[in-house]
N, C-alpha and C positions, 0 to 999 in steps of 0.2 A: 430666610423669612423671620419675622418677629416672633418672639415667644409670647404665649398667651397666659394671662392670669385671669382669675375669675371675674374681677371687676371690669377689666378692659373688655373681656369677651362679651359680657352682658351689654356693654355700651355699643359695641359695633354691631351686635345682633339687633338691638333696638333700632340703630341707624339703618340696618339692612331691611328691617320690617317697614321703616318709613319709606325707603326707596321703592320697595315693592308696592306699597300702597299708592305711591305717586303713579306707578305704571298702571295699576288697576283703574284709578280715576281717569288717567289719560286715555286709556282704552275706551272707557265709557263716554268720555268727551268726544272721541273720534267717531264712535259708532252711533250712540244715542243722540249726542249733541250736534255733531257735524253731518251725520248721515253718511259717513264714509263706507265704501264697499270693501269688505275685508279682502276679497279675492283680487282686487285691482290695486290695493294699497301697497306701497313700498315698505311700510313699517309694520303694519298690524300683523300680517302672517308671521313675521319674525318674532315680534315681542310676545305674541300669544304663546309661543313655544315654551317660555320659561316663567312668565309672571305668576300664574296660579300654581304651577309646580313648586316654585320657590317659596310661596306663601305657606303651602302645606308642609314643605320640607322644614321650614323654620318652626312651624307649630309642632311637628313631631320631634324635632331636636329639643325644644324646650319642654316637651311633655315628659321626657325621661327625668325621673327624680330618684337618684341612686340610694338615698338614705330614707326614702319614704316607707313607713311600716304599713303594709296593706292588710286591712282587716275588713270584715263584712260591713261594719258600721262606717268605716272611712270610705269604702267603695261607694256606698249609698250616698254619703255626704258629698263626695266629689261629683257624682253624676247629677245630683240635685242642684249643686252649685252651678255647674255648667249649664244645666237646663234653664235655670233662672236667667243666667247671663245671656245665653244664646237665643232662646225662644221668645221670651216675653218682649224684649226690645224689637226683635225682628218682626213679630206680628203687628206691633204698634206702628212702626214706621212703614211697613208694607201697606197697611190699611191707609195711612196718611197719604202715601204715594198714589194709591189707587184712587182715592177721593180727589186728589189734586189733578191728576192727569187722565183719569178715566171716569167721567161723570156718571156713566151708566154701568159702572163696574158690577153693581150688585146683581144685575141680570146675567152677568157673565162670570160670576165668581168661580163657578166650577171650571171654566176654561182657564182662568188665571192660576188656580190652585193645581190644575191638572198638568201643568207644564213643569218640567224639572227645574226651570230657571226662576220661577216665582217672581216675575218682573224684575229680576236682578238680585233678589234677596235669598238666593239659594245658598250662598257661601256659608253663612252662620249656621244654617240647619245641617249642612253637610259636615261642617267642622264638629258640630255636636255629636253626630253619628260616629265620626272618627274617634273622638275622645272616649265615647262610651265603649266602642269596640276595644280600644287600647286599654282602658281602665280595667275592663273585665279580663283581658289577656294578662295584664300586669298582676292582677289579683291572683289568678291561678298560677302564673309563673312563680310568684313569690312563695307559693306553697310547695314548690318542688324542692326536694332535698339537696339536689346538686344544681347549681347555677351553670348555665351553658349558653353558647351562642346559637345553639340549634333552634330553640323555640322562636326567637325573634326572626331568625332567618327563614324559618318555615312560614311565619306569618307574612313576611315580605313576598315569598314565592306564591302564596295563596292570593295575596293582593294583586300581584302581577298577573296571575291566571284570571282573576276577575276582570282586570283591565283588558286582557287579551280577548275575553269573550265578547266584548263590545265591538272589536274590530275584526276578529277572525272567528265568527260563529261557526263556520263550517268545520273548523278544526276540533270543535267540542261537540260531541254528539249527545248532549244532555236533552232530555225531553222538554219541549217548549211548553211553558205554562199557558193555560187557557187565557189568563188575564194578566197582562204585564203592566196595567195602569198604575199599580202600587209603586212601581219603580219611579214613575214620574211624579205621583202625588207626594211621595216621601223625599223626592230628589235623590234617592239611593243610587240611581244610575250615575250621578255625579260623584258619589262616594266611591263607586267602583272605578271610576275614571281616574281619581286622584289619590286614593288611599295609599297606594304603594309609595308615593313620594313622602307621605307622612311617616310611614314605617321606615323608609330609608333614612330620613332625618334622625329618627330615633336611634337607628343603628350607628350612625356617624357619631352621635353624642355618647353612646354606650362605649364605643371603642375610640374615643377622641384622640388619645395618644398615638394610636396606630394610624389613624387617618391623617393626623398632623404630619407624621413622618412621610406619609405618601404625598401629601400636598407639598412638602418641603423638598421632595426629591427633584433631581435635575431633569428627569425624563417625563414625569407625569403631566405637568401642565402643557408642555409643547405637544405631547401626543394627544392630549385632550383637545387642544386647539385644532390640530390637523384633522382629527376625527370629526369634530363639529363642522368644520369647513366642508369636508367631503359629504357629510350627511345633509347639510343644508343645501349644498349644490344639487344634490339629487332631488331634494324636496322641491326646490324652486326653479331648477333649470333642466337637469338631465333627465329625470323621470325614468331611470333605468329599471327600477323595481316596479313590478306591476301588481295589480289586484291587491290582495290582502297583505302582500309583502311591503307595500308602500308605507305601512305604519312602522316598519322596523327602523329606517333612518330617522323618522320623525321622533320616535321614542328615544333613540340614542341622542338626538339633538336636544331633546327636552332635558334629559339627565346631564348632558355635557354643558349646555348653556347655564343651567342651574348651578352646577359646580363651579363653573368659571366665575360667575358673579359672586358666589359664596367665598371662593378662594381670594378674589380680588379685594373684597371687603376685609377679610381676615388679614391679608398682607398689608393693606393701608389702614389698619385699625386705628393708628395714632391720629389719623385725620378725622376720625369719626367719634372722638371723645367730646365731652362737654366743654373742653378748652377751645375747641374750634367752632366757628360759626356754622359751618356745614354740618358738623356733628351734632350740635345742639338742635338745629332745625330738624334734621332727619330723626333724631331721637324723640323730639316732641311729637312728630307725626307718628313715629313708631309705637309710642305708648298710648296713642289715641286712635289706633286702627279701627276699633269697633265703632267709636263715635263717628269717624269719618266715613266708614263704609255705610253705616245706616243713614247718615244725613246726605251724602253727596248726590244720591239719586234725585233729591228734591231740588237741587240747585244746578243741575246740568243745563247748559245753554241750548237754545234752539236756533242754531245757526246753520241751516241746511245749505245756504248759499256757499258757505265755506267748503262743505262736503262736495257740492257740485263742482267747485273749482278744482279741488284735490283729485276727485275721481277722473277728471279730464286730464289734469296735469299731475300725473302720479309717478313721476320718475325721479323725485328727489327725496331720499330717505331722511336727510337732516331736517329739511323744512317740514316734512310730514310729522316727524317726532317733536320738533321744537314747538310748533303751534299748539299741538294737543297737550304737551307738558306745561306750557305757559298758562294756558287756560285751566288746566288741572290744578296748578298751584293756586290760582285765584279761587277756585272752587274749594280746595282744601283749606285755604285761609279762612274763607267764610264759614266752612263747617266747624273749624276750631273756635271761631268767634261765637257761633250759635251754641256750640257745646259748652263753652265756658259760661255763657249766660244761663243755660239750663241747669248746669251743675251747681248753681247757687242754691237751688232747692235740693235738700237732702233726699226728698222723695224721688225727684227726677234723676238725681245722680245715682241712686241705688237701682231703680227699676227700669230706667231707659238706657243706662250705660254700665250697669253692673258694678258700680264702685260704692264703697262704704263712705 
């Protein structure tokens, strides 16, 4: 496999973010735009296994800054910076979306805010929570006299335990709180579901040389492929594991597919530089993920007849993916156009998209 240098690695990571954003928009085109049913779709149950885990994995990977000097002032500055970027634009565009598509939303505001998904705008809020948790962790970790792999590994184990609580509650005998609504209002339940991917991405970056050696080994990638095939077969066909154990092959598949895509982009990184058309396009999308995520809900098509056809004729994975990706690219293109126009205003550029 190819060697990595800093510049090239950043380019293919931006391209990978762009690829992941295409999958996110394509999923929303399929479900919100076409009205596809996830349980009967050939593509959605498979793609959903790794699209969001990959996004959080990349975010955690990029969050690690080895030379950053953590102080109390810098901690506060980083949290405030992320808050302005993640929260203010999200609230603005969520309100616009509600006004456009839910005329009587004001009478049901509590219902919209009380769901963990926030009409689709949960991602930026959850990502903010992850950054805050990690920044606080990194601050205290930097005060330790001896640097070790143990603290970050312990954080990953805790994050995995929080994730497991959602799917295997009977294994954990914690007293059940009287009111769990705060988990939905804050979308923290989504943080519990995905934070372990964020931490895992951070671990991979911290020990990048060791992970590259693992990725470059002759046995790792084939074993990973076989493991994912077995786990996906159990998820979609065999159903050998029952009850709470069913989440085990699902979790392994999520990690496995996420790593397969990550390794593939690293291996073909020369194809994703700015010298290549595909690389330039994916990188452009990758550096505008916030803009696209916030805007794309406003431009999703209302083509339920497409979903009706797919739900009946749902046996072709390629057609299912292709039509949603093609429409997603049109939506993304329009989002980039609108974003470029709005960015003409320094005020909108700063407060809607977090750019100076």
